[in-house]
N, C-alpha and C positions, 0 to 999 in steps of 0.2 A: 648530948651530942646523938644520940640515935634518932633523936626525932628531926636531927637535922641531915643525917645520913640518909633515913627514909624521905624526907622532903627531897632530897637531890637527886634518890632514885627514881621517885615519881617524876620529877623534872624531867629523867632522862627518858621516860617511857612514855611521856607526853610528845618530847620533841621528836622520839623515833617513830611515833603515830603520827604526828603533822608530817614530819618527812615522807613517809609511806604514804600519806594522803597526797603530798604533792607529786612524788614520784607516779601516782595512780591517775591523776588529774593529767600530769604531762603525758601519759601513754596513752589516755582516751583522746586529747587533743590532736595527737600525731595521728597519721593514715596508718594504715595498717603495717607498713613494714617497721614501724617502732614497736608492733606488740613482742615483736621477737626477741625485745629486751627483757619486756617482761617474762616472757617462756623462758629463758635463759636463765633470770633468776630466781624464778620457782623452781625451774628444774634443779640448777646446781646450788642456789644457796639454801633453799631447805633441807636437800639431802644431806649437805656439809654440815649443816646446823644439827641435824638428827644425829649424824657419826659423831659429830663433835659430844653433843650430849650424851650419847651412849658410850660414846669413849670415855666421858669424865664420868656418868655413873658407875660403868663397869670399873674404871680405875680407883673410884670411891668404893666400890662392894669390893674388889679385889685385895686391892693395896691401901691400907691407912695411911702409908708413909706418903705415897703421891695425895692424897687426899689433903694431908696437912701442906704441900707443896702449893697445893691450888688455893688454899685458905688461907695461908700465911700471907700473902701480900696485903690482903684484908682485915688480919687479925686484929691491926690496930684502929679498924674502921668498924668494926661492928662485933660486938660481945659475943664471946661464946655460948652456945646453944643451938638446938636442934632447928628451931625457925632462922637464927643468923646465919645459919649453915646453907641452909636453902635461898635466901637471899642472897647469899655470896655468889651461890653456884647460878642463879637468875641474874646477875650483874655481869658474871661472865659470858653467861647466854647471849644476852644483849649485847656486848661486847663484839662476840663473835658474829653475831648477826650484821652489825654494823659494817663489821670489818668485812664480811663476804659482799654485802651490797655496794662498798666504795670499790671492792675490787671489780665486781661485775661492772661497774659504772665506768670505771678506768679504762677496761679493757675495750668496753664500747665505745667510749670517746678515742681512742688509739685506733680502732678500726674503723672509725669515721672520717678519721684525719685523713688526706690524701696522700700527703707529704710527710707525715710523721716518721722519723727513725726510729720512735720509741718502742720497745718490745716490752709489755707487759707482762710479769711473772706474777706466779702466783704465790699469793702470801703466805708464808711459812707459818706451821701450825704453832698456836699460841698456847704457851705454856703458865701456869698460873703465876711462878714467880716473876714474870716478866711485864703483869699489867703494874701499873703504878696510878698515881694520882695524876689526873690533868690528860690521860689518854683518850679519855672519852670526849673532854673538851677540842681536842685535836682533831678527832676522827669525827666528830662532827660538824667540825668546819670544813673538813676535805669533803665531809659528803654534799654541805651546803655548796661549795663549790665546783665539784662535778655534775649536782642539778643543775646549778645556773648556767655552765657551758653547754651543756646538751640542749638547755631551752634558746641558749642564744644560737645554736649552729641550726637550728631549724630542723626540717624535716630529713629524715631517712635519705641518702643519695643511693640507697637501693630501689627506692621509689621509681626512678627512672627506670632501672632494669626491668622492674616486676612490670611497669606499665608497657614497656618494649615486649617484656612476655607475653601480656594479657593481650596486646594486639597482634603478635604474632598467632596466638592461640586463636583469637578472632578470625582473621584471615584463614586460618587451617580448618575452622569450624564453617566457614562460608564455603570454602572449596569444597571439602567433603559434602556439605549440604546440594553444590550445584553436580558434583558427581554421582550422589545418590539421585537426584532427581533424573538426571541423565541416564542412570542405570534403568530407574523406574521408567522411564519413556522406552527405552530400548526392550525390557524385559516386557512391556506391555504390547509392543510392536511385534516380537516374539512369538508371545502366548496368541496374537490374533494369527501371525503366520500359521502357527502349530495347529489352530484349528481348522484352518481353510486345507493344511495339508491331511488334518485326520478326516475331514470333510471328504476330499479327495479318494484319500485312500479307502474309506467306507463305501462311496461309488465304485472302486475299483474292484474291492471286494464283492461287491454285490453283482457286476458283469461278470468278474471271473466265476462266481459262482453258477450263473448262469452258463455260461460258457461250459462250464465242467458238467455241468446237468446236462445240456443238450450233447455234449462229447458222449457222457454214459447211453444216454436214448440210442444214438448212433450204433454206438458198441451192441447194445442189446440187440437192435435190429440188425445188425450184420451177422451177430450171434446166432438168434434165434432163427434168423430167415434160412429156407430150405433151397434159395434159389443158388445158383451156381454163379460164378463171378462174372461169365460173360453174359449173363442174363442181367446181373444189378450194373453192368458198364452200359448194356441196350437201352435199359430202364434210363438211363443216365443220360444217354444220350437222345432219348425221345423227351426226356423233362425239357432238356437243353434246345429241343429244335422246336418245341412248342413254346417255350418262355422267348425265343429268337423270335416265332410268328408272332406274338402277342405283343412284342416289343415294335415289330414292322407297322399292324394293325394302328396302335398307337399312335405310332409316327403320322402314319396316313392320316388319321382320324385328326389329329393335332396341326398336319399343313391344312386340312381342310377348313378347321377352323379357324386357322390365320388368314386364308383368304378370304371367308366371310367376314371376319374382323375387318379386314381393310375396304373391303364392299361395305360395311355398312358406316366405316370411318367417311371414306367418299362421299355416299349418300347425307350423312351429318353434315359435312362440309357445305354441300350442294343447298341443302335445307336452311344452312346459317345465312350461306350468300343470299337466297332469297329473301330470307328474313331482312336483311339488310337493305336490301333493294326497294322491299314494300314499304320499308321503315324511312326509307327516304323519298318514295314516292307519295306516302302518308303526310310527310311533312311539308312536300311541294304544293300537295293538293291544300292542306292548311293556308298557306302562304295565298296560293289562286285565289282560297274562297277569302280570306279577309281583305284581300285588295277589290274583290267584285264586290264585296259589302262597303267597305270605304267608297267606291263609286258611284254606287247606288245611292247611297247618305248624302254623297256631295251632290248627286242629280237631284232629289228630292229637294233638298233646301235650297238648290237656284231655283226650282221652279215655285216652290213656294215664296219666296222673296220676290219674284217677277209677279205672281199673284196679289200679293200686299202691294206692289207699287202701281198697278194698274188700277186698284178701287179706288173710287173719290175720297178723298180727305175730308173730313167732316171732325169738328170739334170735339164731339161727345165720342166718337168713336176713335178718335186720338186719344182721348185720355183712357180709353178702356183696352186699346191697340196692346200694350205689354202686358196685359195679364190674358188677354186672347190669344196671342204669339205664344206666351208661354206655355198654354194648354196646348196649342196646337203642338207644339213641339215635343210637349210628351207625348198626345197621340201619335206623333213621328215615331219616336222611340218604341213604342209599344207596337 
């Protein structure tokens, strides 16, 4: 009987491991949204299991009566002894784990259903005297049905929300990138403006320093000068008159230069006109010479033809005439 019970316990362990493997495969195949199920199970179930185990161990260590109550339903299944007591606690722990998994799956199923009006309640704490033969089979059947329902329902509807949120985040990221690029361009333009302003400021500072130096020199001249104010004013008037005279002389020279420039321009225009006339005369002379040469050539050809016609015609000479005429034509062109 003990071997049969141990065999049943091993079967339960294998079934639990197989269901856990199926659940892992389901969560791996599902998108990222379904990973929250595993997170919730891992966050809630192990903590609850540890609390139950600690509570059970504390109850066993502190109160022998409660330990007897936990072992009492399995007293007929396992013989008394330390190893059997550990096996009993292990069976209770496995049952609690399965029940926690079923609760989490049921809560997940209820949250995924849109029109579901069922509110899943937290499972009550399991007491040892409540465990009976056949509860494992019912719990495993419920666990299988919940897994099949989750497989049939397909992906988590929260994925749509996550995809929408991801799209919004992407749009916000693109908008922030554009704003950053615009701000970078604006900052670059402002930096260039700042460099230009700094350059202008440095130039103005240099000019201001030169003006201050000149002012200081003038003050030193006024302070160190022994002349009276009238003499200084008289000297200033004299300098002004000299400057005006120099200005007038320069204006006169400039006027003379302008007149000379106008005269030179007129001479240049006359020279250009003469050049144009000479070029026209040269062209006309070339045309006349060409016409004269043509006329002389025509006269020579006509005279030569008349001479050839006056010569007596002989048979031998007639045969040699083309060659002789050709040579004479060449002589004419020479």
